C-alpha positions as CSV (number, residue, x, y, z in Angstrom):
1,M,-97.2,44.2,80.2
2,D,-96.2,46.9,82.6
3,S,-95.9,46.6,86.3
4,R,-99.3,48.0,87.2
5,E,-101.1,45.5,85.0
6,L,-99.1,42.7,86.4
7,D,-99.9,43.8,90.0
8,R,-103.6,44.1,89.2
9,Y,-103.6,40.6,87.6
10,A,-101.7,39.1,90.6
11,D,-104.2,40.8,93.0
12,L,-107.1,39.3,91.0
13,I,-105.7,35.8,91.1
14,T,-104.8,36.2,94.8
15,G,-108.3,37.3,95.6
16,F,-109.8,34.3,93.8
17,L,-107.5,31.9,95.6
18,K,-108.3,33.4,99.0
19,R,-112.1,33.1,98.3
20,A,-111.6,29.5,97.1
21,L,-109.6,28.6,100.2
22,Y,-112.3,30.1,102.5
23,V,-115.1,28.2,100.7
24,L,-113.1,24.9,100.8
25,F,-112.4,25.4,104.5
26,I,-116.1,26.1,105.4
27,M,-117.1,23.1,103.3
28,L,-114.5,21.0,105.3
29,L,-115.9,22.2,108.6
30,L,-119.5,21.6,107.6
31,S,-118.8,18.1,106.3
32,Q,-117.0,17.1,109.5
33,V,-119.8,18.4,111.6
34,A,-122.3,16.6,109.4
35,L,-120.5,13.3,109.9
36,H,-121.3,13.4,113.6
37,F,-124.9,12.8,112.9
38,P,-125.7,9.0,112.4
39,V,-128.3,9.6,109.7
40,I,-126.0,11.6,107.5
41,R,-123.0,9.4,108.2
42,E,-125.0,6.3,107.1
43,W,-126.2,8.2,104.0
44,V,-122.7,9.4,103.0
45,T,-120.5,6.4,103.9
46,G,-121.1,2.7,103.8
47,V,-118.5,1.8,106.3
48,D,-120.6,2.1,109.5
49,R,-122.8,-0.9,108.5
50,L,-119.6,-2.9,108.0
51,E,-118.4,-2.2,111.6
52,G,-119.0,-4.8,114.3
53,I,-120.0,-2.3,117.0
54,S,-120.8,1.2,115.8
55,V,-119.2,4.2,117.4
56,S,-121.6,6.0,119.7
57,F,-122.5,9.6,119.2
58,V,-119.9,11.9,120.5
59,P,-120.6,15.7,120.8
60,V,-118.9,17.6,118.1
61,F,-116.0,19.2,119.9
62,L,-115.7,16.9,123.0
63,H,-112.6,15.2,121.6
64,L,-110.8,18.6,121.2
65,F,-111.2,19.6,124.9
66,P,-110.5,16.7,127.2
């Protein structure tokens, strides 16, 4: 395997890893935003019904900017 083939192979793998990272990051953001909605949160997790007093709805980015 010469240097050009190795560079092309490394670029291919790097491009795949970058796309996978972008997709995972977008999925992370979407899942965190979705968990702010009570209907989705109850559907995804069973923990809310086990709490004594449920946490009230907080706007999505309010806790980031006090």
